[in-house]
C-alpha positions as CSV (number, residue, x, y, z in Angstrom):
1,M,-18.4,20.9,14.7
2,R,-14.7,20.2,14.1
3,E,-13.8,23.7,15.2
4,L,-15.8,23.3,18.4
5,V,-14.1,20.0,19.3
6,E,-10.7,21.6,18.5
7,F,-11.4,24.7,20.6
8,L,-12.6,22.7,23.7
9,C,-9.5,20.4,23.6
10,Q,-7.1,23.3,23.0
11,E,-8.3,25.0,26.1
12,L,-7.6,22.1,28.3
13,V,-4.0,21.2,27.3
14,D,-0.6,23.0,27.9
15,D,0.4,22.7,24.2
16,P,-2.6,23.8,22.1
17,D,-0.7,23.6,18.9
18,A,-0.3,19.8,19.3
19,V,-4.1,19.2,19.2
20,R,-5.2,17.5,16.0
21,V,-8.8,16.7,15.2
22,Q,-9.6,14.5,12.2
23,E,-13.0,14.2,10.8
24,S,-14.3,11.0,9.2
25,F,-17.8,9.7,8.4
26,D,-19.5,6.4,9.1
27,E,-23.1,5.3,8.5
28,R,-24.3,7.3,11.5
29,G,-22.6,10.6,10.7
30,P,-19.4,12.4,11.4
31,V,-16.7,11.0,13.8
32,Y,-14.2,13.3,15.3
33,T,-10.8,11.8,16.5
34,V,-8.8,13.9,18.8
35,Q,-5.0,13.5,19.2
36,V,-3.1,15.6,21.7
37,G,0.6,16.0,22.6
38,P,2.5,13.4,24.6
39,G,1.4,13.1,28.2
40,E,-1.7,15.3,27.8
41,L,-4.4,12.7,27.0
42,G,-5.3,12.6,30.7
43,K,-6.1,16.3,30.8
44,V,-8.6,15.9,27.9
45,I,-10.1,12.6,29.4
46,G,-10.2,13.8,33.0
47,R,-10.6,11.8,36.1
48,G,-13.0,8.9,35.5
49,G,-13.7,10.2,32.0
50,R,-15.6,13.2,33.3
51,T,-14.0,15.8,31.0
52,A,-14.3,13.6,27.9
53,K,-18.0,13.0,28.7
54,A,-18.5,16.8,29.1
55,I,-16.8,17.4,25.7
56,R,-19.1,14.8,24.1
57,T,-22.2,16.3,25.7
58,V,-21.4,19.8,24.5
59,V,-20.6,18.6,20.9
60,R,-23.7,16.5,20.8
61,A,-25.9,19.4,22.0
62,A,-24.5,21.6,19.2
63,A,-24.9,18.9,16.6
64,T,-28.5,18.3,17.6
65,R,-29.3,21.9,16.7
66,Q,-28.1,21.0,13.2
67,H,-29.9,17.6,13.2
68,V,-26.7,15.6,13.0
69,A,-25.5,12.7,15.2
70,V,-21.7,13.0,15.9
71,R,-19.2,10.9,17.8
72,V,-16.0,12.1,19.5
73,D,-13.2,9.7,20.1
74,F,-9.8,10.3,21.8
75,E,-6.5,8.7,20.7
76,D,-3.2,8.4,22.4
């Protein structure tokens, strides 16, 4: 899952090397925290959060096939 989140975010930004995805776990399952380069958070979140919602939807769909509940968060 981590690789999927990283790939999706890298395709959206101008500097793909600046994308960092950290994986942690809570009581519900894995949590992926995405950090991007300065000034590029808006590209990953999108207008009205549409892009972020789409990323979360794709990752949840992939995780459902593995019977895992995941969460994707975006940090500045």
